[in-house]
FIKOLZA-1660 file (N, C-alpha, C; in steps of 0.1 Angstrom, whole numbers, plus 5000, padded with zeros to 4 digits):
% residues 238
   i   px   py   pz ch aa at
   1 8050 8015 5357  A  M  N
   1 8057 8007 5366  A  M CA
   1 8072 7999 5356  A  M  C
   2 8083 8003 5364  A  F  N
   2 8094 8001 5360  A  F CA
   2 8097 7986 5366  A  F  C
   3 8097 7968 5352  A  K  N
   3 8097 7966 5362  A  K CA
   3 8114 7954 5360  A  K  C
   4 8122 7960 5347  A  D  N
   4 8136 7956 5348  A  D CA
   4 8138 7955 5361  A  D  C
   5 8155 7948 5360  A  K  N
   5 8166 7948 5369  A  K CA
   5 8184 7955 5363  A  K  C
   6 8185 7960 5379  A  V  N
   6 8196 7967 5374  A  V CA
   6 8208 7968 5380  A  V  C
   7 8218 7967 5373  A  E  N
   7 8232 7960 5384  A  E CA
   7 8235 7971 5383  A  E  C
   8 8253 7976 5386  A  V  N
   8 8259 7986 5384  A  V CA
   8 8264 7991 5376  A  V  C
   9 8265 7981 5366  A  K  N
   9 8276 7984 5355  A  K CA
   9 8262 7995 5343  A  K  C
  10 8250 7989 5350  A  D  N
  10 8238 7996 5345  A  D CA
  10 8231 8012 5347  A  D  C
  11 8236 8013 5355  A  F  N
  11 8232 8021 5365  A  F CA
  11 8234 8044 5354  A  F  C
  12 8245 8049 5351  A  E  N
  12 8246 8054 5345  A  E CA
  12 8237 8050 5328  A  E  C
  13 8231 8045 5328  A  K  N
  13 8225 8045 5313  A  K CA
  13 8211 8051 5323  A  K  C
  14 8210 8052 5334  A  M  N
  14 8191 8052 5338  A  M CA
  14 8189 8067 5339  A  M  C
  15 8178 8066 5339  A  D  N
  15 8168 8082 5339  A  D CA
  15 8174 8092 5347  A  D  C
  16 8181 8101 5345  A  P  N
  16 8176 8104 5364  A  P CA
  16 8174 8105 5374  A  P  C
  17 8158 8110 5377  A  E  N
  17 8152 8107 5384  A  E CA
  17 8155 8094 5389  A  E  C
  18 8155 8078 5386  A  Y  N
  18 8159 8071 5391  A  Y CA
  18 8174 8070 5403  A  Y  C
  19 8182 8076 5393  A  Q  N
  19 8201 8077 5398  A  Q CA
  19 8192 8086 5414  A  Q  C
  20 8188 8096 5408  A  D  N
  20 8188 8107 5414  A  D CA
  20 8181 8099 5429  A  D  C
  21 8171 8090 5431  A  L  N
  21 8163 8086 5438  A  L CA
  21 8169 8078 5445  A  L  C
  22 8180 8069 5439  A  L  N
  22 8188 8055 5439  A  L CA
  22 8198 8062 5455  A  L  C
  23 8203 8072 5445  A  R  N
  23 8212 8081 5460  A  R CA
  23 8209 8087 5469  A  R  C
  24 8198 8089 5470  A  R  N
  24 8189 8094 5477  A  R CA
  24 8189 8080 5493  A  R  C
  25 8180 8077 5487  A  I  N
  25 8175 8063 5496  A  I CA
  25 8188 8054 5500  A  I  C
  26 8195 8060 5493  A  L  N
  26 8209 8052 5494  A  L CA
  26 8219 8062 5509  A  L  C
  27 8219 8072 5503  A  T  N
  27 8223 8080 5514  A  T CA
  27 8215 8085 5523  A  T  C
  28 8201 8079 5531  A  I  N
  28 8195 8082 5543  A  I CA
  28 8191 8065 5545  A  I  C
  29 8191 8055 5544  A  Q  N
  29 8197 8041 5554  A  Q CA
  29 8213 8044 5551  A  Q  C
  30 8215 8046 5554  A  S  N
  30 8231 8049 5555  A  S CA
  30 8231 8050 5567  A  S  C
  31 8223 8064 5568  A  D  N
  31 8222 8077 5578  A  D CA
  31 8219 8074 5592  A  D  C
  32 8205 8065 5587  A  C  N
  32 8201 8055 5595  A  C CA
  32 8208 8038 5604  A  C  C
  33 8213 8033 5592  A  E  N
  33 8219 8026 5601  A  E CA
  33 8232 8030 5610  A  E  C
  34 8236 8038 5609  A  I  N
  34 8248 8047 5614  A  I CA
  34 8242 8055 5631  A  I  C
  35 8227 8061 5625  A  G  N
  35 8223 8068 5633  A  G CA
  35 8219 8065 5652  A  G  C
  36 8217 8055 5648  A  G  N
  36 8211 8046 5662  A  G CA
  36 8222 8037 5668  A  G  C
  37 8232 8034 5668  A  P  N
  37 8244 8035 5680  A  P CA
  37 8250 8045 5686  A  P  C
  38 8247 8056 5676  A  H  N
  38 8250 8074 5681  A  H CA
  38 8240 8078 5688  A  H  C
  39 8228 8069 5690  A  L  N
  39 8220 8073 5697  A  L CA
  39 8222 8066 5708  A  L  C
  40 8227 8056 5713  A  Y  N
  40 8226 8046 5723  A  Y CA
  40 8241 8046 5731  A  Y  C
  41 8250 8040 5722  A  V  N
  41 8260 8036 5727  A  V CA
  41 8267 8035 5739  A  V  C
  42 8270 8059 5742  A  E  N
  42 8276 8064 5752  A  E CA
  42 8273 8054 5763  A  E  C
  43 8258 8056 5766  A  Q  N
  43 8252 8061 5776  A  Q CA
  43 8249 8041 5779  A  Q  C
  44 8243 8034 5768  A  M  N
  44 8233 8025 5770  A  M CA
  44 8242 8011 5775  A  M  C
  45 8255 8014 5770  A  L  N
  45 8270 8002 5766  A  L CA
  45 8270 8002 5785  A  L  C
  46 8275 8013 5790  A  P  N
  46 8280 8013 5813  A  P CA
  46 8267 8008 5811  A  P  C
  47 8258 8017 5803  A  G  N
  47 8248 8016 5814  A  G CA
  47 8239 8005 5817  A  G  C
  48 8234 7994 5812  A  A  N
  48 8231 7985 5808  A  A CA
  48 8228 7980 5820  A  A  C
  49 8218 7968 5825  A  P  N
  49 8214 7966 5839  A  P CA
  49 8224 7951 5843  A  P  C
  50 8231 7944 5834  A  T  N
  50 8242 7933 5835  A  T CA
  50 8248 7932 5827  A  T  C
  51 8254 7927 5831  A  K  N
  51 8271 7925 5820  A  K CA
  51 8265 7923 5804  A  K  C
  52 8252 7908 5810  A  L  N
  52 8249 7905 5792  A  L CA
  52 8242 7913 5784  A  L  C
  53 8234 7924 5794  A  D  N
  53 8225 7933 5783  A  D CA
  53 8236 7945 5781  A  D  C
  54 8250 7944 5785  A  Q  N
  54 8259 7952 5786  A  Q CA
  54 8269 7950 5770  A  Q  C
  55 8268 7931 5767  A  L  N
  55 8272 7924 5756  A  L CA
  55 8264 7926 5743  A  L  C
  56 8251 7922 5752  A  I  N
  56 8236 7927 5738  A  I CA
  56 8238 7941 5726  A  I  C
  57 8235 7950 5740  A  V  N
  57 8241 7962 5734  A  V CA
  57 8256 7968 5728  A  V  C
  58 8263 7963 5729  A  A  N
  58 8275 7957 5724  A  A CA
  58 8272 7956 5706  A  A  C
  59 8268 7942 5704  A  R  N
  59 8267 7933 5695  A  R CA
  59 8256 7941 5685  A  R  C
  60 8251 7948 5686  A  T  N
  60 8234 7953 5685  A  T CA
  60 8247 7963 5677  A  T  C
  61 8249 7973 5684  A  A  N
  61 8254 7984 5680  A  A CA
  61 8267 7982 5665  A  A  C
  62 8278 7968 5668  A  A  N
  62 8287 7962 5656  A  A CA
  62 8273 7960 5649  A  A  C
  63 8265 7955 5648  A  E  N
  63 8259 7948 5633  A  E CA
  63 8253 7959 5626  A  E  C
  64 8250 7971 5633  A  E  N
  64 8246 7979 5628  A  E CA
  64 8250 7990 5624  A  E  C
  65 8265 7990 5627  A  I  N
  65 8277 7996 5620  A  I CA
  65 8278 7991 5607  A  I  C
  66 8276 7974 5611  A  D  N
  66 8281 7965 5598  A  D CA
  66 8271 7972 5588  A  D  C
  67 8257 7972 5595  A  H  N
  67 8245 7970 5583  A  H CA
  67 8252 7985 5576  A  H  C
  68 8260 7994 5578  A  Y  N
  68 8261 8009 5575  A  Y CA
  68 8273 8004 5564  A  Y  C
  69 8282 8001 5568  A  R  N
  69 8292 7996 5563  A  R CA
  69 8284 7991 5545  A  R  C
  70 8273 7976 5547  A  K  N
  70 8272 7974 5533  A  K CA
  70 8264 7981 5525  A  K  C
  71 8258 7991 5532  A  V  N
  71 8245 8002 5521  A  V CA
  71 8258 8011 5519  A  V  C
  72 8266 8016 5526  A  A  N
  72 8275 8028 5522  A  A CA
  72 8286 8018 5512  A  A  C
  73 8286 8007 5510  A  R  N
  73 8291 8002 5498  A  R CA
  73 8289 8001 5486  A  R  C
  74 8272 8000 5483  A  L  N
  74 8263 8002 5471  A  L CA
  74 8265 8015 5468  A  L  C
  75 8267 8028 5477  A  A  N
  75 8263 8039 5477  A  A CA
  75 8279 8042 5467  A  A  C
  76 8286 8034 5471  A  G  N
  76 8295 8039 5464  A  G CA
  76 8297 8036 5456  A  G  C
  77 8297 8019 5451  A  D  N
  77 8291 8016 5443  A  D CA
  77 8284 8022 5423  A  D  C
  78 8274 8029 5430  A  I  N
  78 8269 8043 5416  A  I CA
  78 8283 8056 5422  A  I  C
  79 8289 8060 5426  A  G  N
  79 8292 8071 5425  A  G CA
  79 8289 8082 5440  A  G  C
  80 8278 8075 5455  A  V  N
  80 8280 8087 5463  A  V CA
  80 8289 8077 5473  A  V  C
  81 8291 8091 5486  A  D  N
  81 8301 8093 5497  A  D CA
  81 8290 8096 5510  A  D  C
  82 8293 8083 5516  A  V  N
  82 8283 8086 5529  A  V CA
  82 8291 8086 5537  A  V  C
  83 8301 8090 5539  A  S  N
  83 8313 8086 5548  A  S CA
  83 8305 8093 5557  A  S  C
  84 8307 8110 5552  A  F  N
  84 8300 8118 5567  A  F CA
  84 8291 8122 5568  A  F  C
  85 8286 8110 5567  A  V  N
  85 8274 8105 5582  A  V CA
  85 8285 8096 5592  A  V  C
  86 8288 8092 5593  A  L  N
  86 8297 8087 5607  A  L CA
  86 8297 8103 5616  A  L  C
  87 8304 8110 5610  A  S  N
  87 8312 8120 5620  A  S CA
  87 8295 8133 5622  A  S  C
  88 8286 8131 5615  A  Q  N
  88 8274 8138 5616  A  Q CA
  88 8269 8144 5627  A  Q  C
  89 8267 8151 5637  A  P  N
  89 8256 8158 5645  A  P CA
  89 8248 8149 5644  A  P  C
  90 8242 8145 5656  A  N  N
  90 8231 8128 5660  A  N CA
  90 8219 8150 5649  A  N  C
  91 8222 8157 5659  A  Q  N
  91 8208 8169 5653  A  Q CA
  91 8205 8174 5644  A  Q  C
  92 8219 8168 5630  A  K  N
  92 8215 8166 5613  A  K CA
  92 8216 8156 5611  A  K  C
  93 8209 8143 5613  A  R  N
  93 8204 8129 5605  A  R CA
  93 8195 8132 5603  A  R  C
  94 8191 8130 5593  A  Y  N
  94 8182 8129 5579  A  Y CA
  94 8168 8124 5586  A  Y  C
  95 8164 8118 5597  A  V  N
  95 8151 8113 5604  A  V CA
  95 8153 8114 5616  A  V  C
  96 8138 8121 5620  A  E  N
  96 8140 8129 5631  A  E CA
  96 8143 8124 5641  A  E  C
  97 8141 8103 5641  A  A  N
  97 8140 8100 5655  A  A CA
  97 8155 8100 5667  A  A  C
  98 8165 8099 5653  A  F  N
  98 8181 8098 5654  A  F CA
  98 8189 8112 5660  A  F  C
  99 8178 8120 5666  A  R  N
  99 8183 8132 5670  A  R CA
  99 8186 8137 5680  A  R  C
 100 8187 8128 5689  A  G  N
 100 8189 8125 5702  A  G CA
 100 8195 8119 5708  A  G  C
 101 8193 8111 5722  A  K  N
 101 8201 8107 5728  A  K CA
 101 8193 8096 5736  A  K  C
 102 8192 8086 5736  A  I  N
 102 8191 8081 5748  A  I CA
 102 8197 8074 5762  A  I  C
 103 8192 8080 5770  A  A  N
 103 8199 8079 5788  A  A CA
 103 8193 8073 5796  A  A  C
 104 8179 8065 5794  A  T  N
 104 8177 8052 5801  A  T CA
 104 8174 8037 5798  A  T  C
 105 8175 8031 5803  A  W  N
 105 8170 8015 5796  A  W CA
 105 8157 8010 5791  A  W  C
 106 8144 8016 5795  A  E  N
 106 8132 8016 5796  A  E CA
 106 8134 8025 5775  A  E  C
 107 8143 8030 5779  A  D  N
 107 8139 8037 5760  A  D CA
 107 8148 8029 5758  A  D  C
 108 8156 8024 5760  A  F  N
 108 8163 8013 5746  A  F CA
 108 8157 8008 5741  A  F  C
 109 8145 8000 5754  A  A  N
 109 8139 7985 5750  A  A CA
 109 8128 7993 5744  A  A  C
 110 8121 8002 5748  A  V  N
 110 8109 8004 5734  A  V CA
 110 8118 8012 5721  A  V  C
 111 8130 8017 5722  A  F  N
 111 8135 8022 5707  A  F CA
 111 8143 8006 5700  A  F  C
 112 8140 7996 5709  A  G  N
 112 8141 7983 5701  A  G CA
 112 8131 7982 5693  A  G  C
 113 8121 7981 5706  A  F  N
 113 8104 7969 5703  A  F CA
 113 8098 7981 5691  A  F  C
 114 8101 7989 5691  A  L  N
 114 8096 8001 5680  A  L CA
 114 8102 8010 5668  A  L  C
 115 8113 8012 5673  A  I  N
 115 8124 8015 5655  A  I CA
 115 8130 8010 5652  A  I  C
 116 8135 7996 5658  A  D  N
 116 8141 7991 5653  A  D CA
 116 8132 7983 5643  A  D  C
 117 8121 7981 5645  A  R  N
 117 8105 7974 5635  A  R CA
 117 8105 7982 5627  A  R  C
 118 8109 7995 5624  A  I  N
 118 8104 8005 5617  A  I CA
 118 8117 8008 5608  A  I  C
 119 8130 7998 5616  A  G  N
 119 8141 7995 5602  A  G CA
 119 8135 7983 5597  A  G  C
 120 8135 7974 5599  A  R  N
 120 8125 7962 5592  A  R CA
 120 8118 7967 5581  A  R  C
 121 8115 7975 5579  A  Y  N
 121 8104 7979 5571  A  Y CA
 121 8106 7987 5560  A  Y  C
 122 8117 7992 5566  A  Q  N
 122 8126 8004 5557  A  Q CA
 122 8135 7993 5549  A  Q  C
 123 8145 7984 5555  A  L  N
 123 8152 7972 5542  A  L CA
 123 8138 7967 5542  A  L  C
 124 8127 7960 5542  A  E  N
 124 8114 7952 5537  A  E CA
 124 8109 7954 5523  A  E  C
 125 8110 7973 5521  A  E  N
 125 8107 7982 5511  A  E CA
 125 8119 7980 5498  A  E  C
 126 8131 7970 5499  A  F  N
 126 8139 7965 5492  A  F CA
 126 8134 7957 5485  A  F  C
 127 8123 7945 5492  A  I  N
 127 8127 7930 5486  A  I CA
 127 8119 7935 5475  A  I  C
 128 8125 7933 5463  A  G  N
 128 8127 7928 5450  A  G CA
 128 8125 7942 5442  A  G  C
 129 8132 7948 5449  A  C  N
 129 8141 7965 5448  A  C CA
 129 8148 7958 5425  A  C  C
 130 8144 7968 5422  A  S  N
 130 8147 7971 5407  A  S CA
 130 8165 7972 5405  A  S  C
 131 8175 7975 5418  A  F  N
 131 8182 7977 5421  A  F CA
 131 8191 7969 5423  A  F  C
 132 8189 7960 5420  A  A  N
 132 8196 7945 5420  A  A CA
 132 8203 7942 5435  A  A  C
 133 8217 7949 5434  A  P  N
 133 8223 7947 5449  A  P CA
 133 8217 7952 5454  A  P  C
 134 8213 7955 5455  A  V  N
 134 8202 7960 5470  A  V CA
 134 8198 7948 5477  A  V  C
 135 8192 7940 5468  A  E  N
 135 8183 7932 5472  A  E CA
 135 8191 7915 5476  A  E  C
 136 8206 7918 5472  A  R  N
 136 8209 7909 5478  A  R CA
 136 8222 7911 5491  A  R  C
 137 8221 7920 5497  A  I  N
 137 8228 7923 5510  A  I CA
 137 8211 7920 5523  A  I  C
 138 8199 7919 5521  A  L  N
 138 8192 7920 5527  A  L CA
 138 8193 7907 5537  A  L  C
 139 8191 7897 5535  A  P  N
 139 8187 7885 5538  A  P CA
 139 8195 7886 5551  A  P  C
 140 8210 7893 5554  A  D  N
 140 8209 7889 5570  A  D CA
 140 8209 7902 5574  A  D  C
 141 8211 7912 5570  A  I  N
 141 8202 7926 5576  A  I CA
 141 8191 7921 5584  A  I  C
 142 8182 7919 5575  A  I  N
 142 8167 7914 5582  A  I CA
 142 8165 7902 5596  A  I  C
 143 8174 7899 5591  A  K  N
 143 8176 7882 5598  A  K CA
 143 8180 7891 5615  A  K  C
 144 8193 7901 5614  A  E  N
 144 8195 7907 5623  A  E CA
 144 8186 7914 5632  A  E  C
 145 8180 7924 5624  A  E  N
 145 8171 7937 5627  A  E CA
 145 8162 7926 5636  A  E  C
 146 8152 7918 5630  A  E  N
 146 8142 7911 5636  A  E CA
 146 8152 7902 5656  A  E  C
 147 8166 7902 5654  A  G  N
 147 8170 7899 5667  A  G CA
 147 8166 7911 5671  A  G  C
 148 8174 7921 5670  A  H  N
 148 8172 7936 5677  A  H CA
 148 8157 7940 5681  A  H  C
 149 8146 7937 5672  A  I  N
 149 8135 7938 5672  A  I CA
 149 8126 7927 5689  A  I  C
 150 8136 7918 5686  A  D  N
 150 8130 7905 5696  A  D CA
 150 8134 7906 5712  A  D  C
 151 8148 7911 5710  A  F  N
 151 8154 7919 5726  A  F CA
 151 8145 7927 5736  A  F  C
 152 8146 7939 5723  A  G  N
 152 8136 7951 5729  A  G CA
 152 8123 7951 5730  A  G  C
 153 8116 7935 5725  A  A  N
 153 8103 7935 5731  A  A CA
 153 8104 7931 5737  A  A  C
 154 8117 7918 5745  A  S  N
 154 8119 7906 5750  A  S CA
 154 8118 7922 5766  A  S  C
 155 8122 7932 5759  A  K  N
 155 8128 7936 5777  A  K CA
 155 8119 7947 5779  A  K  C
 156 8111 7947 5775  A  T  N
 156 8093 7958 5774  A  T CA
 156 8089 7954 5779  A  T  C
 157 8090 7937 5777  A  R  N
 157 8080 7935 5786  A  R CA
 157 8086 7935 5800  A  R  C
 158 8095 7925 5802  A  E  N
 158 8103 7928 5815  A  E CA
 158 8097 7938 5818  A  E  C
 159 8098 7945 5817  A  L  N
 159 8103 7959 5824  A  L CA
 159 8083 7968 5829  A  L  C
 160 8079 7959 5818  A  V  N
 160 8063 7961 5825  A  V CA
 160 8065 7951 5831  A  V  C
 161 8065 7946 5833  A  E  N
 161 8056 7929 5843  A  E CA
 161 8067 7932 5858  A  E  C
 162 8078 7943 5858  A  K  N
 162 8080 7945 5873  A  K CA
 162 8068 7956 5877  A  K  C
 163 8059 7964 5872  A  G  N
 163 8047 7971 5876  A  G CA
 163 8051 7986 5880  A  G  C
 164 8041 7988 5883  A  D  N
 164 8042 8007 5890  A  D CA
 164 8054 8010 5887  A  D  C
 165 8066 8017 5891  A  E  N
 165 8072 8029 5888  A  E CA
 165 8076 8025 5870  A  E  C
 166 8078 8009 5870  A  S  N
 166 8090 8007 5861  A  S CA
 166 8075 8006 5848  A  S  C
 167 8071 8004 5851  A  R  N
 167 8059 8000 5841  A  R CA
 167 8051 8019 5841  A  R  C
 168 8056 8028 5846  A  D  N
 168 8051 8042 5840  A  D CA
 168 8064 8049 5833  A  D  C
 169 8076 8042 5835  A  K  N
 169 8089 8049 5824  A  K CA
 169 8086 8045 5814  A  K  C
 170 8080 8028 5810  A  V  N
 170 8076 8020 5796  A  V CA
 170 8062 8028 5794  A  V  C
 171 8065 8026 5794  A  Q  N
 171 8048 8037 5791  A  Q CA
 171 8048 8051 5786  A  Q  C
 172 8057 8060 5793  A  K  N
 172 8064 8074 5792  A  K CA
 172 8077 8073 5777  A  K  C
 173 8079 8063 5781  A  A  N
 173 8086 8058 5769  A  A CA
 173 8081 8058 5752  A  A  C
 174 8070 8042 5753  A  L  N
 174 8065 8046 5744  A  L CA
 174 8053 8059 5738  A  L  C
 175 8050 8066 5746  A  D  N
 175 8042 8071 5740  A  D CA
 175 8052 8085 5737  A  D  C
 176 8068 8087 5742  A  Y  N
 176 8077 8095 5727  A  Y CA
 176 8077 8088 5720  A  Y  C
 177 8081 8072 5718  A  W  N
 177 8089 8073 5706  A  W CA
 177 8077 8060 5695  A  W  C
 178 8065 8062 5702  A  Y  N
 178 8053 8057 5690  A  Y CA
 178 8049 8065 5680  A  Y  C
 179 8050 8077 5685  A  I  N
 179 8048 8085 5674  A  I CA
 179 8061 8093 5669  A  I  C
 180 8073 8093 5669  A  K  N
 180 8084 8089 5666  A  K CA
 180 8086 8082 5654  A  K  C
 181 8081 8072 5648  A  A  N
 181 8077 8055 5649  A  A CA
 181 8072 8066 5635  A  A  C
 182 8057 8066 5637  A  L  N
 182 8051 8074 5627  A  L CA
 182 8056 8078 5618  A  L  C
 183 8063 8088 5626  A  D  N
 183 8067 8103 5616  A  D CA
 183 8080 8098 5608  A  D  C
 184 8088 8082 5608  A  M  N
 184 8098 8081 5604  A  M CA
 184 8092 8072 5585  A  M  C
 185 8077 8071 5584  A  F  N
 185 8070 8072 5573  A  F CA
 185 8074 8085 5562  A  F  C
 186 8073 8091 5571  A  G  N
 186 8073 8106 5561  A  G CA
 186 8053 8107 5556  A  G  C
 187 8056 8116 5551  A  R  N
 187 8040 8124 5546  A  R CA
 187 8034 8113 5536  A  R  C
 188 8023 8111 5545  A  S  N
 188 8015 8102 5535  A  S CA
 188 8012 8107 5519  A  S  C
 189 8009 8119 5513  A  E  N
 189 8012 8118 5502  A  E CA
 189 8024 8117 5493  A  E  C
 190 8035 8118 5500  A  S  N
 190 8050 8119 5493  A  S CA
 190 8047 8118 5478  A  S  C
 191 8048 8125 5471  A  K  N
 191 8053 8123 5456  A  K CA
 191 8059 8113 5453  A  K  C
 192 8070 8117 5457  A  R  N
 192 8085 8112 5459  A  R CA
 192 8083 8092 5464  A  R  C
 193 8077 8089 5474  A  S  N
 193 8070 8079 5476  A  S CA
 193 8068 8078 5464  A  S  C
 194 8059 8080 5461  A  E  N
 194 8055 8074 5445  A  E CA
 194 8062 8071 5435  A  E  C
 195 8074 8078 5432  A  R  N
 195 8084 8079 5420  A  R CA
 195 8091 8068 5429  A  R  C
 196 8098 8065 5434  A  Y  N
 196 8101 8055 5442  A  Y CA
 196 8093 8041 5439  A  Y  C
 197 8082 8037 5441  A  C  N
 197 8074 8032 5439  A  C CA
 197 8073 8022 5423  A  C  C
 198 8071 8035 5411  A  Y  N
 198 8069 8035 5400  A  Y CA
 198 8085 8031 5393  A  Y  C
 199 8089 8032 5401  A  W  N
 199 8107 8024 5392  A  W CA
 199 8115 8015 5403  A  W  C
 200 8100 8004 5413  A  G  N
 200 8108 7993 5419  A  G CA
 200 8117 7998 5425  A  G  C
 201 8119 8006 5431  A  I  N
 201 8128 8009 5444  A  I CA
 201 8122 8007 5457  A  I  C
 202 8114 8009 5459  A  K  N
 202 8103 8005 5472  A  K CA
 202 8090 7997 5462  A  K  C
 203 8082 7993 5472  A  R  N
 203 8075 7985 5471  A  R CA
 203 8065 7984 5479  A  R  C
 204 8057 7998 5484  A  R  N
 204 8050 8008 5494  A  R CA
 204 8043 8023 5494  A  R  C
 205 8039 8023 5493  A  T  N
 205 8038 8041 5494  A  T CA
 205 8040 8039 5510  A  T  C
 206 8043 8054 5513  A  N  N
 206 8043 8055 5528  A  N CA
 206 8035 8058 5536  A  N  C
 207 8021 8059 5534  A  A  N
 207 8011 8054 5536  A  A CA
 207 8007 8039 5540  A  A  C
 208 8010 8030 5528  A  Q  N
 208 8004 8016 5529  A  Q CA
 208 8017 8013 5547  A  Q  C
 209 8028 8015 5541  A  A  N
 209 8038 8010 5553  A  A CA
 209 8036 8014 5562  A  A  C
 210 8027 8030 5567  A  R  N
 210 8023 8032 5574  A  R CA
 210 8013 8020 5592  A  R  C
 211 8005 8023 5576  A  E  N
 211 7996 8012 5579  A  E CA
 211 7995 7998 5584  A  E  C
 212 8003 7992 5577  A  Q  N
 212 8006 7978 5578  A  Q CA
 212 8015 7981 5598  A  Q  C
 213 8020 7991 5597  A  Y  N
 213 8029 7989 5608  A  Y CA
 213 8022 7990 5621  A  Y  C
 214 8010 8003 5617  A  I  N
 214 8003 7996 5634  A  I CA
 214 7991 7983 5632  A  I  C
 215 7990 7981 5625  A  K  N
 215 7984 7970 5626  A  K CA
 215 7991 7962 5633  A  K  C
 216 8005 7957 5632  A  E  N
 216 8010 7953 5633  A  E CA
 216 8015 7950 5647  A  E  C
 217 8019 7966 5648  A  V  N
 217 8024 7970 5665  A  V CA
 217 8015 7970 5676  A  V  C
 218 8000 7981 5670  A  N  N
 218 7993 7982 5683  A  N CA
 218 7987 7968 5688  A  N  C
 219 7987 7957 5684  A  P  N
 219 7977 7943 5699  A  P CA
 219 7989 7943 5700  A  P  C
 220 8010 7938 5697  A  L  N
 220 8016 7938 5704  A  L CA
 220 8014 7950 5716  A  L  C
 221 8016 7960 5717  A  I  N
 221 8018 7975 5727  A  I CA
 221 8006 7967 5739  A  I  C
 222 7990 7967 5732  A  E  N
 222 7980 7963 5744  A  E CA
 222 7980 7946 5750  A  E  C
 223 7989 7939 5739  A  Q  N
 223 7994 7926 5745  A  Q CA
 223 7999 7927 5761  A  Q  C
 224 8008 7934 5762  A  M  N
 224 8021 7936 5768  A  M CA
 224 8013 7946 5782  A  M  C
 225 7999 7947 5783  A  G  N
 225 7988 7956 5794  A  G CA
 225 7999 7973 5794  A  G  C
 226 8000 7976 5781  A  L  N
 226 7998 7991 5779  A  L CA
 226 7990 8001 5773  A  L  C
 227 7990 8013 5775  A  R  N
 227 7979 8020 5762  A  R CA
 227 7985 8025 5750  A  R  C
 228 7980 8018 5737  A  V  N
 228 7983 8027 5726  A  V CA
 228 7981 8036 5727  A  V  C
 229 7998 8047 5725  A  P  N
 229 7992 8067 5720  A  P CA
 229 7984 8071 5710  A  P  C
 230 7980 8085 5715  A  D  N
 230 7969 8089 5703  A  D CA
 230 7985 8089 5689  A  D  C
 231 7975 8085 5680  A  P  N
 231 7986 8086 5670  A  P CA
 231 7991 8097 5665  A  P  C
 232 7981 8106 5668  A  M  N
 232 7976 8121 5659  A  M CA
 232 7989 8127 5665  A  M  C
 233 7986 8129 5681  A  K  N
 233 7995 8135 5693  A  K CA
 233 8009 8140 5691  A  K  C
 234 8015 8153 5689  A  G  N
 234 8022 8153 5686  A  G CA
 234 8036 8150 5667  A  G  C
 235 8024 8145 5664  A  R  N
 235 8031 8141 5650  A  R CA
 235 8034 8154 5641  A  R  C
 236 8050 8154 5629  A  Q  N
 236 8057 8162 5625  A  Q CA
 236 8045 8162 5610  A  Q  C
 237 8046 8142 5605  A  Y  N
 237 8040 8142 5590  A  Y CA
 237 8029 8130 5590  A  Y  C
 238 8017 8137 5587  A  L  N
 238 8006 8131 5580  A  L CA
 238 8011 8124 5567  A  L  C
% end
């Protein structure tokens, strides 16, 4: 296991595998940060049920754009231009969960509850990261992601408590996003995941992170009175 701390000035001296892995993960992270706003801003900004909700949608998008800016700057420091993800069509996003559109308030709420939680997991992978500049940007970003998760969870709960049709719509959204969430961790037997851990870029394998996520989120789903979806139905990455 690689234990050293790497600064920008050290990057070009590193093993080519380390360089390739870091370039790749910063590109994907930048794409994920900007991918969220591209999913929901167009319809949820005007379509949120209250003025306060509209304001929070706008603030959430602004924070995600700022997260992109911070990650993109780090990528640029090691010679990677990730600006192409700003105008990349949703269908070409690196992660399948970002390849559509969010058109309902139920989807937006559940997206915050489940997918922003994955965002937190992705960021937590960098805690203790061997590339020191990444770890320095984490505290503010993770704090803001926690806010997105809390808002999504509270709105999901509110919609469930309305009962009947509203609850059914939330369950439908949950069935969709839960599978997308589990797939976001990638393949359990990923060799690249193991190399990320070897080089100290990530701290958990895909399988470990997914297992921890399931243990965290399943009880929260049940506490809301919702049904935990079949974790294997419709999965692309096992």
